[in-house]
N, C-alpha and C positions, 0 to 999 in steps of 0.2 A: 539694278533694283531701285525703284523709287518709292520707298515706303516712308510713312511718318511714324516709324517705330521709335518710342522713347528711348533715350540713351541709358536710363537706369533700368529698373527691374525687368527681367524677362517675363513674358506671359506664359501661363500654363493652362491648358484646356483638357477636358476629359473627352470631348467629342467634337466632331466637325460636320457641318451640313453643307454639301457642295451642290451648286447649281449645275445644269447640264449644257444647254444650248448657249454658246457664246462664252462659256467658262471652261468646259472640258473639251467640247467638240464644236467645230465650225460647221454648222448645219444649214447655212444659208442656201447652199445649192439644193439641198433636199426641199426646203421650203419653196424655193423658186420653181422647181420642177413640178411639185405636187399642186401648188397653187395655180401655176400657169396652165396645167392640164385641166384643172377644175374650171377656170375662167373661160378657157377656149371651149370646153364642153357645153358651157352655158351660153355661148355665143358672144363672149366678151373678149377683151384684149389682155394678153399677158402683161404683167408688170415687170419693169426692169429690176435687177437685183438691188439697186440702190433704194428703190421704193419699198421692196419687200423688207429690207433691213430695218426700216423705220417702224414696221408694224409688228415684228416678232417680240416675244417676251411676256405677253399678257395672256397667253393661252390661244388655242386654236380658234375658239369662237370669236375672239377679238380680231384675230388675223383675217379670218374669212369675211366677217361682217364689215371690217374696215376696207377690205380690198374690193368688194363688189361695186361701190360707186366709182372708185378710181378706174375700174375696168370697163365702165360704161354699162353697168348692170344695177342701177339704183333700185329697180323693182323686183330683183331676184329674191326668191325665198331663202333667207339665211339658213334655215334648218336643212333644206334640200342641198344647198351649196356646201354646208358643213359635212353632210353625209358623203357627198361626192369627193370632197377634199380628203376625208379619212380613207376612202377607198384608194385614191391615188397615192396618198402618203404611204400607205401600207406597202405599195409596190416599190417605192423608191427609198424607204427608210435606210439611211446609212450609205447609200450608193454614191451620193454626191457630197460627202462630208469627210472631214479629216480631224484627227485629234490634234489639239494645239500643242506646240512645243512646250516641254516642261511639265505637262500634265501627269505623265506616268511617274516622273521623279517626285512631283509634289505629293501625289497620292501615297507613294511608298514612304515618303518622309512622315506623313501623317500616321501611317500604320506603324512605322518604326518607333514613333514617339508614344505609341500605345493608345492612340485615340480610336474611339468607335466612330464609324463613318456612315452617313446616310446621304444619298442623292435625293434632292428635293427640287423638282422642276414643274413648270406649268404645262409641259408636254404630257399628253395622255400616257398613263402608266405603261400600257402594253408597248407603245412606241419607245418609251424611255428604256425599258428593260431590254428590248431588242437591240437598240442602238448601243447600249453599254456592253452587252454581250458580244456583239459583232466586232467591237473594237477592243475586246479583252480587258475592259474596265470593270465589269460587274463583280469580279472576284474581290475587289477592294471594299465592297459595301455590305454592311450589316442589314441595311434597309434601303429600299427604293420607293419613293412616293411621287406620284404624278399629279397633274392638274385635276384629275378626277378621283383622287384619293380622299379628299376632305371636302367639307362644305363650302370652302372658299379657296381662292388662289392667291399667291403673292401678287400684290404687295400687302394683302391682309396678313397680319401676324399669326393667324390661327394655324396655318400649316407648319410654321416654324415651331410653335409651342407643342403641337402634336408630335412633330418629329423628335424634338427634345425628349418628350415623354417616352417615345418608342426606344430611344437610345439610352434611356435611364440616366440622363444628364440634365442638370439645371441649365436654363438659358445663360446664366452668368458664367458658366464654365463650358460654354459651347461656342465655337467659332463658325460663323456663317460665311461662305465663300461664294461670290457671285460676280456678275459683270455689269449690273444695272442698278438704277434707282429703285426698281421693284425689289431687288434683293436687299438693298440697304434699308428700305422702309420696313420691310417685313421683319428683318433682323432687329432693327431698333425697337419696333413695336413689341417684339417678343422679349426683349432684354438681352439679346445675343450681341457679342462683338462681331464686327464684319470686316472682311478683307475683300477688296474689289480689284479685279484685274483690268488692265487698261486696253485690252485688244478686242473686247466683246461687243455686244449690241446694247446700246443705251439710248435707243430711239433718236439717234442723231445728236445727242447732247454729250459734251465732254465729261468723261467719267471723273476727272480730277475735281470737278465742281461739286460732286456728290460727297457729302460728309461720310467718312468711314474711319475705322480705327487704323486700317492699313490700306495703302494703295500699292499694288504689286505689278511688276512687268510680266511675271510668270508664276505659275504655281510652284515651280522649282525654288522660288524665293521664300517659301513657307518655313523651311527648316529653322531659321533663326528665331522664329516667333514661338516655337514649341517647347523650348527648354523650360525646365522647372525653375521657379524663382529661387530655389535653394541651390541650384546647380552652380 
């Protein structure tokens, strides 16, 4: 575990907001398959997994719009491409993905500590719920919100604030858990503490360079952060 947890007082939270892609589930394979099928259908070229990894995290619209010129389709209609992408993604959702090691243990630790949990992702809500359910993770969450649940997506802090409201927790007593600068910026803007995992998708940038309250190797490392200050 490589965290910058202070040696003195333990932290105590009432709730946690957990990102999905790159934090709980490795979904790059799903993105690669759905996006590749879309680009080929439009007469373009598939992108390698390494290129797709740099584009995910800011929502489906950003992913598809950014991929079109890279695939040799600079004049393609983004709205049409997005509709095609959603159709392909619906057929592959979860088929080429895996839950990261330590995620189940970390979620159980959050629950055992009495925290209320929400999943907040930029993935469309229907896809997010389906992915969580197919991997047996949905049971851990009181709420699930997607990129189409609010008027803005991360890194805007609005989704974090609204998720705190739904959880009945103040931002100051809510821990946001993610894998990217998007998560960190949204959490900081909302006033939440943030824990970042080191294995996810951060647009090709080293996650250690992103300011955070905690840097984790695994969600299983969350347990020491959850004790009451009076414990």
